[in-house]
N, C-alpha and C positions, 0 to 999 in steps of 0.2 A: 266471619271476617271482621276484625276490629277496625272501625273507622273513627278516629278521634282527632279533635283539634290539638295541635301541639301545645304543650304547656312550657313556658319559659323555664320553670324550675327543673324540667327533665333534661335540659341541655347539659351535656357532659363531654369532657375531652378524654382521649385515650392516648397512652404513651406509645402504642405501636398498632399496626394494622391487625396483627394477630389478636391483640387484646380487644380491639374493636369487633373483629369477627366473632370472638368468643361471646361477647356481649350480645351480638345479633342472634346467635344460636338459641338463646334463652328468652329473648325479648320480642321477637317478631315472627309472624307467620311466613311472610314473603317480602323480599326487598325489590323495590322499583328503582333501579339506577337511572338517574337523570343527569349524570356528569357528562358534559360534552367534551369531545376532543380526547386528549391524552388521559389515560387511566380509566376514562369512562367508556370510550368506544373502541379502544385498541385491545380489549381483552383483559386489561389489568384488574379491574374490580370484579369482573366475571370469574377470573381464575381464582381470586381470593375466596369468593362465595362458593365456588365449586369445591375448593379444597376443604372447606368446613361444612359441606353438604347443606348449605343454606339455599332454599328455593329463591329464585329471582325471576323477574320479568325480562324478556328479551333474549337475544342471541347468545350462544355459548362462546367461550373464550377463544377457541381456535378459529371459529368462523369470523368472530369480530376482528381478530388479528389480521386475517387475510383481507377482509372487506375494507378495513380502515386504511390500510396501506394502499394508496392510489396506484402505485406501480404494480404491486402484486395483484390487486383487483383487476387492473387493466389486462394483465397477462391471462388471468383466469377467465375474464369476459371473452377475450379473443378465443381462448381455448374452447369455451362453451358455445361459440358460434355467433357472438355479437359483434357488430361494428364497433371499433374503438378509435379514439383520437390518436393519431401518430404522436409518439412522445420520445423523449431522450432523457436518460437518467444521469444525474450528477450526484456522486456520492462522496462525502467528505471533501477532501482536497483533490479529488481525481478528475476535475474538470478538464476534458481533453478538447482543446480548440480544433484540432484537425478532425477528430471524429464528429464533433458537432457541426463543423463546416460541411462534412459529407452528408449528415442528416438533413441540414438545410437544403442542400442540393437535391437530395432524393425527394424531398417534399416540395420542390419548386418554390423555395423561399430565397429571396435575395440575402446573401450572407452579411450585407451591411445594413439592410433596412427591413428585412423580413419580420413580420409582427408575430410574436409568440406570447404565451402565458407562462410565467415562471411561478411555481408554487411548491410548498412543502408536500412531501409525499404522505406525511403523517401529522396532519393538523386539521382542526375543524373550523367551522364558522367563517370560512374564507380568510382566515388569519394568515398573513404573510404573502398573499397572492399579489403578483405584480405583472405589469405588462412590459415587455422588452422589445427592442428593435435590433435585429442582427445578432451575429455570433458573440461578439465581445460584450455587448450590453447584456445579453442573456447570461453569460458566465458571471458578469459583475453582479447582476441581480441574484443569481444563485448563491454566490459567495456571501451576499448580504444576509440572505435567509439563514445560511449556516452560521455566520459570525454572530447574528443576533440570538442564536441559540434556539431558534424555532424548530429546526430539524437539520440533521446532517445528510438527509436524503432528499433531493430536490428533483422535481419533474419539469421539463420544458416541453410544452405542448403547442401545437398549431393554434393560433387565435381563430376561433370560429366566427366568421363574419357573415352577415346576411341570413343568419338563422334565428330561431326563437328558442329561448330557454324554457324548460318546464320542470316541475317537481311533482312527484306523486307519492301519496301515502299508501302503503300496503298493509292490510290488516289480515291476520291469520284467524280464520273462524273455524278451524278444524278441531279435532278431538284428540286428546292425548298426544301421541307422537305423530299423528297424521296431520300433514300440512295442507291447508286449504286457503291459500292466499287470495284475497280480493283487493284489487286496486280501486281506490276511491276516485272521485272526479279529479283529474290532474289540474294543476294551476299553471298558467302561462305567466312567466316573469318578463315584463316589458320594461326596459330601461328607457327613460324619457329625459329629454333636455329641453329647457325652455330658454329662448333667447340666445345670446352669444355665450359660448362656453370655451374654456381654454383646452389645450391639448390633453391634459390629464382627465378632463371630463369626457372627452370624446373616446378616450381609451377605457372608459368606465367598465367595470365588471360588477357583478352582484357581490359586493364586498361586505365586510362586517357591519359597517355603518348603515348601508342600505338594507341589510337584513333586519336589523334590530332597532333602528330609530325611524321615527316618522320622517319621510322625505318625499317630495314630489318627483324625485328622480326615478322612482320605481312605481309601476302599476301592475296589479295582479288581475288575472282573468280566470275565473273558475266556473265552468270548464274553459279550456283554451279556445281561442278563436281559430282552431285548426279544423280541417274537414273531419267528419265523424270517423271515417275509416282510419285516419291517422291517430285519432284519440284512442280508438279501440286497439290499434297496434301497440301504442304506448302501454295501455293497460295489460295487454297480453304479454308484452316483453318484460314489464316490471314484475309481473306475477311469476313468469318463467325464471327470471333472474333470482327472485326471492327464494324459490325452491332449489335451484341449482347451487346456490351459494350456502344453503343450509341455514337461512335466517329464521328467526322465530318471533312470534307474537305480533310485532309491527316494525316498520322501518320506513324511511323516506328515501326515495331514489330520484336523483336529478339527471337531467339529460338535455339534449338539443334536438330540435326538428330542423333539418336543413332541406329547404325546397330544392327541386331539381336544378334550379338556376344557380345554386351554389355548388361548385365543384369541390370534391374532396377525394383525393386518390386513395385507393384501397386495393389490397392484394387479392381480394376475393369478391366475386359478385354474388356468392351464395350466403353471405352473412345475414343473420337475423336483423331486421330493421329497415331493409330495403322495401320501399313501397313505390307504387306508380307515381306518387306525388313528391317523393323525396326520401331522405334517409333519417332514421331515428337512431340517435346515439346516446347510450347511457354512460354518464361520466363520473358520478359520485354516489356512493352508498352511505347513507347516514343511519347508523344503528340506533341512535337515540335522537328522534326528531325534537326540534325546539318545543319547549313547553310553556312559552309565554302565552298570555290570554288570547292573542290574535295570531298564533303560529299556524303553520300550514296544517298541522294535525287537527286543530280545532276548526279551522276554516273549511277544510275538505270534509271532515266528518259531519259538521253541522249541515252541510249541503245535502246530505243523504239522511238526516234525521237524528243524529246523535247530539245531545248536549255535552258540555265539558265533562260533567260527572259520569254520564252514561258511557262515553267512549273510554274514559280511563278505567271505569269498573269493568267494561267489556274486555279490555286488554288484560287486566289483572286476573279476572276469572278464567280467561283463556289460558293464561300462564299456569294457574293452579291445576289445570287438568293434567299437566305433565308430572305432577308430584302426588303419588298415592296418598301421602299423609294429609294432603289438602283437599282430597276428593269430597269431603263432607261440605266444604264451602261452596262447591259447585253442584251439589246434588239437590239442594232445595231452592225455593223461590226467594232467596234472600236478596237478589238483585232486582229491586223494584224502582225503575227510573221514575223520578218525581215528574209530575206534569210541569213543563216549563211555563213559568208565569208570563213569559214574554212571547211565547210561541204563537198563540192565536190572537192576532190583532183584533179580530171581530169581537172576541169576548172581552178584550180590554176596554172596548168602547161601549159596554153595556153595564148597567148598574147591577151590582151583586152585593147584597148586604153582608155576605160571609167573607168577602175579601175587600181590602182597601186598595184603591187604585193609586199608582205612583207613575208619573211621567218623568223620566230622567232626560233632561235636555242638554245637549252638548254641541260643539262645533262652532259656528259663527264665522266671521271673516277677518279676524285679527291674526297677527303672527302667532298667537297662542292657540289657534284652533286645533292643531294636531295634538298638543298636550291635552286640550279639552276632550278630544275624542278618547284618549287614553284614560282620562279621569272618569268620563261618563261610562265607558265600558266597564271599568273596575267597580264603580258604584252599582251599576245595573247587575253585574254578576254576583256581587256580594249580597244585595238585597233579595236575590232569588232564594236565599237560604231560609226565608220566612214564608210559612204556609199561608199566612193571613194577608200577604201582599200580592197584588197583580201588577208586575212591573213592566212598563213599556219603554224601550229605548227610542229616543227621538233626536233627529239631527236638524239643527238650525243651519240651513244652507247659506253660503256666502251670497251677498247681494247681487253679484254678477252672474250667479248660476241659475239659469232657467227661469228668470222672472220675466213674464210677458205682460204687456199692457200696462207697465208701470213706468212713469217718468223717473229715471234714475237720478235726476237732479233734484227732485222733490223729496228730500230726506224725511220730512215729517210724514208724508203719506206712505213712504217706502217701508217704514218700520212694520206697520201692521200687515203689509202685503208680503213681507219676507216669507220665504218658503220653509216649511217644516216637514220633514219626512218622518213618518212613523215606521219603524224598521222591524222586519222579521229577524229572528235570531241570527241567521247566517250572514246577513248583510251588515251587521254591526262589526264583525270581526275583520276589520281592515286597518291599514296603517295610517291612512290620511282621509280627511273629509272629502277631498276630491275623488278619491277612490270609492268611497261609500256612495257618493252621488252618481258616479259613473255606473256603479253596480246597480243602483236603483233604476237608472234609465235602461240598462240592459234587461233588468228583470221585468219591466213593463213593455219592452219591445217584443211584439208577437213572435217574430221568427226566432229571435235569440232565446226567448222563453220556451218555445217549443223544443228547440234543440236541447236545452238544459233539462227540461222535463223528461225527454226521451232517454238521455244518458243517465239521469238520476234514477229513473225507474229500473233501468238495466242493472245499475250498481246495487240497488236495493234487492232485486231478485237474486243476484249473485250472493249477496250477504246472507239472505234468508235461507239459501240452500244449506249453509252451515249453521247459522244461528238457531234455526228451528229445532235442531237436534239437542239444544242445550236448554234444560228446563229453568235455568236461572235467567235466561233472556226473556223479558216480557214485552219487548217492543221498543220502537223508536219513540222519542219524546219531543221531537221538533217538527212542527207542521211546515209544509211547503206552501208558503203564502207570499203574495207580492207585497211590496211596500205600499203605503198610502201617503198621498201628498195633500198638504193643507197650506193655507195662508196662516201666518202667525195669529191673526185675529180669529180665524176659524178654530185653530188648535186650542187657543185659550178658552174659547166658548165651549169646546168639547170637554176640556178639563173641568170646567164649571159644571157642565151637564152630568158628567159621570162622577162628580165629587172627588176628583183626583188631587193629590198633593204633588206639586212640581218640585223636583230635586234639580236645582240649578247647578250645572257643571260647565257653563259657558264662560270661559276665561276672557276677560277684557271686553271691550266694545259694549254692546247693549246688555250683555249678561252681567256686567260688573259696574256699570255707570248709573244704575238706577232705572234705566229705561224698561227693561223686562220686568223688574220688580213693580214699577208703576202700572204697567199694563195688567199684571196679575192682580194687583190690589184693586184696580178699577172693577174687576169682575169678582172680587172676593175669593180668589183662588189662593189657597195657602202655598207657601214656597219656603225653601230652605235659605238660611243665611240672613245677613243684615237687611234692614229696610231701605227705602228709597234714599233718604237724606244721607244716611251713613255711607251707602254705596257711592253716591255722588262725591262725597267729601274724600273718601279714601282712594277713589279712582284718580283724583287730582293730587299729585304729590305735593304741590305747593299749598293747596287748601288743607291737606293733612297737617303740614308743618304749622300753618297758621292756627289751626284748631288746638294744637298742643303747645304752642309757644309759652303759655302762662304756667306751664308745669315745671319750668326750669328749676325753680327753687325747691321743688319736691323730688328731684332726681331724674326727671325726664327731659332730655335735650333734643333739639332738632338741628339739622344741618343747613347752613346757608345755601341758598339756591339762586341761580340766575337763569331765567327762561328766555330762549331765543326761538324765533320762527325759522323754519328750514330755509325759506327763501332768503332771509337775511344772512344766514350762515354762508350760503353759496355765493352771495354777492360781495360780502365784506373781504377786505385784504386779510390774509391769514395772520401775518405777523402782528398787525395792529389789534386784531381781535384777541389773539393769545395774550398780548400785554394787558389789554383791558380786563379780560377775564381773571387772570392771575392777580392783578392789582385789586379788583373789586372783591374777590373771594379770599384774598390774602393767603395765597398758597402757591406752591411751585408745581404741583401735580393735580390734574383735574380728573373728575369722573363725569362722563357724559352718558345720558340715558334718555330714551323717549319719555315724554311727559306723561303718556297714558298707555304704557305697555308694561308687560311683566315677563316672567320666566327668563330673566337675564337677556332678553332679546334686545340687541343694539346697545348693551351696556359695555363700556370700554374705559380703560385707564389711559389717559393722555399725559405723556411726560414732557412733551415739547411741541413747538409749533408744527413741526413736520408730522407728528402724530395727528394733530388736528386737521392738517391738510389731507392726509390719507382718509380720515373718517368722513370729512365733508365731501370728498370726491366719491366715496362709496355711496353717500346719500344722493349726490347728483346723478350718479350712474345707475341708481336703483339696484345696487348689488344685493343679491340674496344672502351673501355671507362675505365677511372679510377673512381671507386665508390666515392660517396660523402664522404668528411672528411677523405680521406686516407692520406692526408698530415697533417702537424702539425697545420696549421691554417685552420679554418672552411671554406669549399668551397662546391659548388654544384658538380654534376657529370661532369667530363671532357671528352668530346668526343675526341677520338684520331684519327689521320689520318690513313686511310687504303688504301694502305699499308703504313707502317711507313716511315717517311721522310728520305731522304739520309743525309740532313744537318739540323742542328738546331742552333738557335741563342740564346745566353745569353745576357741579358741586366740588368742594375740595375733596380730594381723594384721602380717605381716612386710613392712615398707616396702622396696620396691626402686625403683631409678630407672627411670622410664619410657623404653622404647626406642621412638622415633618414626620411622616411615617418612617420609622427606622428599625432595622433588625438588631441594633446594638443596645437599645434601652427599652425597658418595659415598665409601665406604671402599675399602680395597684389594681386597675381594672383589666389588666391584660393587654392594653393597647401598647404597641411599639411606637412611642411618641418622643419627639424632641421639640421643646418649646422654650425659647429664650426668655420670653416674658418681659422685655424691656419697656414696651409701650403701655402694657397693662390693659390693653383693649383687645377683645376678640369678637368676631362676628357670630351672631346666633340667629336662629329662626325658631319661632315658637308658636304653637297653636293655642287658640283660646276658644272655649266652648261654654255655652250656658244661655241664660236668659238675660235680657237687657237690664243693665244695672248690677248684675251679679255674675259677671263672666269669670270663668275659672281658667287659670293658666296651666297648660300642660308643662311637662319638663322640657326646657329649651334643648336645642341640639346645636352642636358645633360641627360644621361640615368642613372637612379637610379638602382643600382644592388640589387637584392633581396637576394642573398646568395654569400658569398665569395668576391674575389677581381676582378674576371674576368667575363665579361658578358657571360652568357650561350647562347647556340644555341636558346633556347626558348625565352630568353629575347631580343635577336636581331631580331628574325624573326617571332615569334609566337604571334598571337593576344591573348590578355588577360594576358600577362606576361610582366614584366618589366614596368617601368614608364618613359616615355620620356617627358622631359621638353623642349618644343619648342615654342618660344625662351626661353633661360635661364632666370629665374626670376631675377628681378633687385636687389633682396635681396642677390643674389650671385655674380652677375657681373653687373657693371654699363653699361649704354647705350653707353658711350664713349669708354670704354674698349672693349665692344662687337663690335663696329664699327671698332676699330683698329684690333681686331682679324680677322674680315672678310677681311680686307685689306691684312693682312699677309697670309691668306688662299688663296686669289687670287694671291698673289705673288708666293706662292708655286706652284699653278696650272699652272701659265704662265711660270715659270722657268722650270717646267717639260714638257712643251709643250703639256699639256692636251688639249683635245677638245671633243666636244659632252657633256659628263658628266662623273663624277667620284665622289668618296667619300673619304674624307680625315679624318683620325682619329688622334687626337692630344690631348695634355694637354695644357690648356690655363691659364695664370696668370690672375687672376680676377682683378688685379689692373692695370697692364700695357697693357694687351691684347696680350702680347708676347706668341708665341706658341712653343711647344716642339713636334716635329712630331713623330707619332707612325708608321703609314703606309698609303699608298695610294692604294685604290682599283679602278682599271680602269673598272671593270665590277662589280659594287656594287650590293648588294641584292636589289631586286625589288619586294619583297613579299608585300601583302596588308598591312602588319603591319610594314614595314621598315620605318626608320625615314625620308628617302627621301620623302615619301608621306606626312608626317607631315610638313616637311620643305616647300614643294611646296605649301601646303595649307596655310602656314603662309605668303606667298608672298602677295603683294598688287598690283592688286587684286589677290585673291586666284587662284591657278592653280590646277584644279581637276585632279585626277589620269589619266583619259583618255586623257586629254589635255597635261599633263606632258609627257606621253609616245609618244604622237603625236609630241610634240616639239622635243624630242630626235630623232625621225625618220626624221623629216624635216631637222634637223641639219646635219644628215648623207647625205641626198640627196643634200643639198646645197653645201656640201664639194666636192661632186663628179662632180658637174657641172662646 
């Protein structure tokens, strides 16, 4: 089996699907489709591959088609003896108010206020799913889904209240055409709401944003907090469903557990899923589970001993068994799972001259902590590619979490007493730091740990019944270990003792203001990124500007700033304050941002006094987010710092020409772009890497904003959102101006005494290359989708993610010697 890193030079386009398929017949052994939704899970890509006799992973086209269509799947599930959620089909413009009214009545729903879920029959990732009330609202929501072009086939279902949602990965460990499905440890999906919420929050469902972005509105529990008998019934039912629907290799099956206290009418008492404790209902079949680093596939498989690479190779080798010409790949012991360098915590804390210790620390208590978790997870997974490294993921817990015997008002003594958790593999794979900490507490709680161990052992036994028959499977590579808890002081002393290098991925707070760096330096522990003084300077946006003011004649400019305390903002009359700010900064439009936060948290464009009033009220009310289009100019949702910042900065809003993605024009790089270029300024972000005094600028990126004037959290760090142009197209900035821009960026980096790596955000004049500095991030985002990854790949030769992070680690070690 050929396993290679992709080379940029191998990327190529095809004029038709048939041309693409013909290319695959001669260039690959097997295809692993990971297209979600239409064409990926509805049988489209599978049908193409079948037509050209190309081996592929996963379920066949006919079975995909049936399982992907929620209405057809519901009919088949009912036919196969499973409990199903009562539903009503709206197709095209055939919405029948009279028939729907009868359906409401049959299901004991009020025709004016009965709560239902309206969703496309053929769409994935909860796209287009809405909550509706009553018959007319349901038909309106169905028409919206159809008119938006999501689907012309819409389901209206009873809203399941009082139950618990779950999802389960099914892994086929059979041979050839013999199916042997094993359901891993299911995950309970718990929606949570903190403080006051509006009606749309109370109606919340597990939607696209909650699935794929870090949010405290969702918590996951693996295994579920259900009785063991219920969990076993879920596993039995999902396995049965997998077989009866003819699924292959792997799938994810979602459903609900409704306790007996929740009534749901049903025509039959003999359906599968009825237990003494309540009903189990399977609602959605996902033919291609999410493949992000922390997706359910990897969460659940790591719980029973699979690393990311091990579970993916297991799925691929299982698929190969169905194709005689691929039998040779499955006959030898070519599948040798590498020992996970982070699996055995006890080994990570002992000195071993053959391996180098690395502690990756992430988390913290700023509004950037969730992105920090994403960054740290990505760094940890990439560094595991190196045999000479022993990499341990570590979470810096928020100050409010589980700190005992410490005076929370004494900040000086608080820092060294902060809690750090050393994490086993499976506990890292979470969406929020709060969820990681909750999982740690569960893991060390005796009763909960005993239940998890019991279920885990049973799943492993079930898996081994099939896997032991395959000589390519040589075992699991993730140990079942509890997390370990330290004070920050103890953790740093441990790093010194085992001669570890600390890879800092804590965004904001003590991870970026020089505090953590100072503590590490005191114990002579090497760490990544800039030193104490540079970190302190760059964390303070005003200090950064002051440090660069003298470079104006050399082509580096700073933005005027006015700093305000939050308490003063809340007390001052809005109109007078607006007048004072616009007069002092000599502008009509303002940009407001926290003085010491990043990731676009709390950054907004204010066009009038009313906008300022809305923003100040959000601060005063401690809102977690400002809803889309709350301000006078259209914008996306604005994530707010939690807790609110003590100080905020006002700046003139810098007008740049909007870059629009268009289907009508294409530039020389293949981008569909429209850019008027009147102001001659564009916003860039660029990474710098190297040693102090000789920093190297990577190729800048221009990011096209999808909504509003400020990049959203999604656009900065989430895959599938935002459009990064790396390097900037020549139609926007000339090669000569770009080279001058990079020289100015390097001047900034060296003036600030940066080292290791950092990210600089600025505006660049497309004619002269001069830059107007926005901010410097000394611990920039390191998620899989961040522009630093794109920029490293744009180097000649390309630097792949695992090589990039290793380069940063080596720079830290060289500095300490």
